[in-house]
N, C-alpha and C positions, 0 to 999 in steps of 0.2 A: 449378574450384577453388573449394572451400568457403569462406565468408566468415570462418568460424572459424579458418583457417589462414593467414590474412592479417595484415600489421601496417602501419602507416604507415612509408613510406620518404622521401617527397618533402618532409617537414616535420617540425617537432618538436611535441610536444603543446601547448607553449605558443604556436606558431605556429596551431595547430588552434583554440586558445581565442580568440585574436585574430581569426581569420577567421570564426568562427562568430558572435562578438559583432558584428563589422561586418555581418554578413548580418541579425543581429537588427534592428540600427539600420535597414536598408534596409526590412524589414517594418514597422517601426514608423512610418515616414514615408509609408506608402502608405495613402491615404484607403478603400481597399476591404478592409482587414485587418479580421477578425472579432474583436471584443474581448468577453470575459466575465469578470466577476468571482466569485470563490468565496470563501466564508467558511469557514475551517478553524481558527477562533480568530481568528488575524489574517486579513486580506483579502488574497488574491493575485489579480492581474491577469492572465489568460491571454489572449495574442494568437496567433489561428491565422492563417497565412500566406494561407489562400484557404478556400473554401467546402467542399472536400473534406476538408480537414483538420478543420473544424469538424464537419461531419457524421459523420466517423469517431470523433472523440475526445470531442465534449461530451457524448454520452448518459451516458458513465461518470461525469461530474461535475454532471450537470443537477441534482441534489437539494442541491447545495452554492450554487447560483448566487444572488447578492445583486446589487441595484441598484448599478452602479458610479457613478451620479450621486449617491448619498448616502453613500459609502464612500470611504476613503482606502487604496489598497493600499499594502502595505509592500513587496511584492515583485512582479516582473514575469516571466513565463515566456513566450518566444516558440517556437511550434510551427511547423516547417517540414519539408519533404523535399527530395530532389533535384530535383523539378519547381520548386520555388519558391525554394530556396537554392543550386540547381547540385549537380553531381556531388560526392559525398564524397570526401575527398583520396585521391591515387593510393595504391594497396597493392601489396604483393608477397607471394609465399609467405615464410614464415619461413625463413631459411636454414638452419636446423637441422631443418626438417620437422615441428617440433611444432606442435600446436594453439595458438594464443594467443587465448584468449577476450577478455581486455580488457586496457586498460593505463590507468593513473590518474595524474594529477598534480594534487597539492593544495598551496596555499600561502596566505599570509595574504591574499593579493588575490582568491583565488577557487578554481575547481577545473575540471579538464576530464577526461572519461573516454569510452573507446570501449568500448561493451557489445556483447555478442554480437548478431549480425544486423546489424553496422555502423551502429550508432546512435551519435550523439555526444552527449553532455550537457556544457554548459559553464556555469560561473556567473562573476559578476564582483561581489565583494561591496561595493566602493565605490558601484558604480551600481545594486545591489539588482536584477540582471538575471540570468536564466537563458536557456538556448537549448536546445532539444531538436531534434536534426537526424536525420531518419530517411531512410534509403536510398530507398524508395518507399513512399508510402502504400498503393499497390495491393497491396503484398505484406505488409501488416501482419497480425499474427497476433492470436488471441484474447488471449494473453499481454500483448501491447503494449497492445491496446485496453482491457485490464481494468486496467492499471496505466500510465497515461500519465505521463509525465515523472517517474517514480517515483525515478530517481537524483538528479535535482535536489532533489527534495523531501526526500531523506534528508540530503543535504549542508545544505540551508537548515535543516532541523529541528535538526541539530547545532550550527549556526552561531548559532541564536538560543537555545540552552540546553536543547531538547528532544531528542527522537528519534523515528525510525520504527521501530516495534515489529513484528516479524514474529508476528502473533497474530491470531486472530478475536476479535471482541468482541460480546457480546450482553448484554441487560439488560432493566430496566424501570424506570420512574418515575425516570428520571435516574441510576440506579445500573447499573454494568456490571462484568461478569466477563470477564477477558482469558484466552482459550484459547490455550495456546502450545505449540509442538512443532515437529518436523521435518515435512516434507512426508510425508504418508502416516499421520500419527498420529491423524487422525480429526476435526481441528479444524474443517475446512469441513463435513464432513458433520454434526457436531454442531451447528454453528451453523445450517445449513440447517433441520435438525430443529426446533431450538429456536424458528426463525421460524415454521415451520408450526404449531407448538404454541401460538404467542401470545407468545413473547418478541420483544423487537425486536433487530435486527441492526445493527451499526455497521460491520462489514466482517468478511469471511471470511478475510483473508489478511495485511493489514498496516493500521496507523493511525498517526496522528501523536499523540504523548504530549507535552503541553505541559509546560514546566518548572515545578516547584513541587510542593508536597503541600498538599492531597490531589492525586493524580494525575487529570488530565482527558485522556481519549483524543478524538480527532476523527476523523471518517470522511474519508477522502481519495478514495474511489470507491464507487460503488453496484453495480460489476460484480463478480460472484462467478464462481468457476470450479469446476465440479463434474464429477467423472469419470461415464463411462457406468455404472459399477457403483454409484456413489453414487445416481446418478438412479434406478436400478432400486430401490434400497433405500430411498430416501425415497418412491418411488410418485407424485412430483409434485416441483414446485419453488415457491418463494416468488413469484417474479417472471415475467419475460418471457424465454423462451429465444431466443438470437439467435446463430446460429453461421455468419454471413455470413463472419467472418474466421478460420474454423476450417480449417487447411490439411490436416490429416490426422487419423486417428482417436486418434493419440497425445496429441494435444492436449486438453484438459478443454472441456466445454461451458461456454459463456458465458451467464450468467443475470443479467439486471438487476434489482435490487430495485426495487419501485415508488417513485415519488416522493411519492404521497399515499396516504392510507388507512391501516389498522391494521396492515399490513405494509410500511409504507414504511421506507426505509433511515433510521435515526435518525442525526442528525449529530453528537452529543456526548454522552459518558456519564462520570460520575465513577467511576473505577475503585475497586472495594471489594474485589476478590479476584483472584487468579491460580490458574486451574486448568490442570493438566498431563494431558491426555487420553492414555489408551493403549488400543489395541485388545485387547479380552478376549474370552473364550470362553463366558462365563456368558449366561443369557438376559436377566438384569436387571442394569444398570449399578449399580456401587458407587463411591462416594466416601469419602476419608478425608483427614484433615490430612497435609501432607507438610512436610519441612523447607525452610526457605526457601532453602538451598542447591540443592536439587533444583530448585526453580522458576527460580532465578537462573540455573542451568546451562542450563535449556531454552531460557529466554528470550534470554539473552545470546548464546549459541552460535549459534542459528538467525538472530538478528537481525543478528550480525556478519559472517556469510556471505552473507546475502541481500543486505545493502546495503553498497556499497563506501564505507564511512565509517570515520573513525579509530576502531581497535577499543578502544583504551583509554577513550575519551570514551563510547562506546555501553555498554561494560561498566559504567562508573560511572553512567550514568543508569538503566540495568537494576537495579544493586543498590540505589539509591535507591527506585525504584518498588517492588521486592520487600520491601524492608524496612518499607514504609509500609501493607502490605495482608496479609490471610490468604492462606495458600497451601493447595491441596489437590491431591491425585492423584485422577483420575476414570478409573475402568477401564469402558470402554464395553461395553454388553451388545448382544446380537442385537437387542432390543427397543429401537428408536432412542428412542422417546419417554421411556423410563424415565430417560435421562440428562437430559432437559429438566426433569422432576420435581425432580431433585437440584440442578440449577442454580437452578432457582426458590426451591427451600428456602434456598440459600445467601443469596440476594437478600433473601428474607424476613427471615432472621435478621439481617442488617446492618439492616434497616429496623427491626426491633424494637430492636435495641441502640441506634440513633440515637435513637428516641423515648424510650427509657428515660434516655439521658443528656440529652436536652433538658428532661424532667420533673425532674431532679436540679438 
């Protein structure tokens, strides 16, 4: 029986949340738990239940690590699996025989969700505590490694007035461009090529956008996912290829951006523009202004469907962001580096405009 065809039957989602949080309390009381603090604007404390969990998921957030001794975390996420938390709640086949990928319950006190692959995410707002409960760490996929506890971060972002945006972000000198679109639109490949050509990469798939204007995006992972086709087109990669958790060729390759050096993953950029890439047929890429409504549709729709968070609130955050920056449509060409030049040009235009404003 495939896990995508099963649902909880022995307990309600509320009971699942209570159970998960009790297990988190048990891990927090253990002296051998591995603790790391990460800076994503605010500081989040991540507690891994054992060394194997640490070894599997810490590399994705290594560039964000800050000293726990000198920071005050505002939120804690406990990470464990069926070895450390015990078996996931009993399931059975959906009586109608229809696949059920996920179930979610949100209220003023927190949230709980069952994600594809039998992963449980739970949060408790009064305690500022989240729990990420996997089935078995040995069965972890490249997708999970590249996006650890992403659902919890999506809820946390909305709860504090920000959002998770489904977008790649590239930039330079503190300014960034958000590349948004559905899977297959070319945003990851464009970001990777931009990194090879000298721009900074904040992320290739999603980021945290803090509340307020101007918008600031924060990196949440240095792990990027690149298809076999894109790797061949790029002729290389920005960081370190690691397919330890690639279960089949349908999954994308996992590439870790460096933590140091000129190609290191950047942790924060002020967003100065949104770019909607599309795959073109010409040799050289082209870019042109596009209506804000087109950028809003692309960013909001993909972010709402990617992250199981309140749609109205995600849409409102996206609308505020789009209204504050310039929006462009980028038609990608067969010569990938030609797109990088256009992106660099947009960043330079913003820098010139900012300097002119300062002089006035």
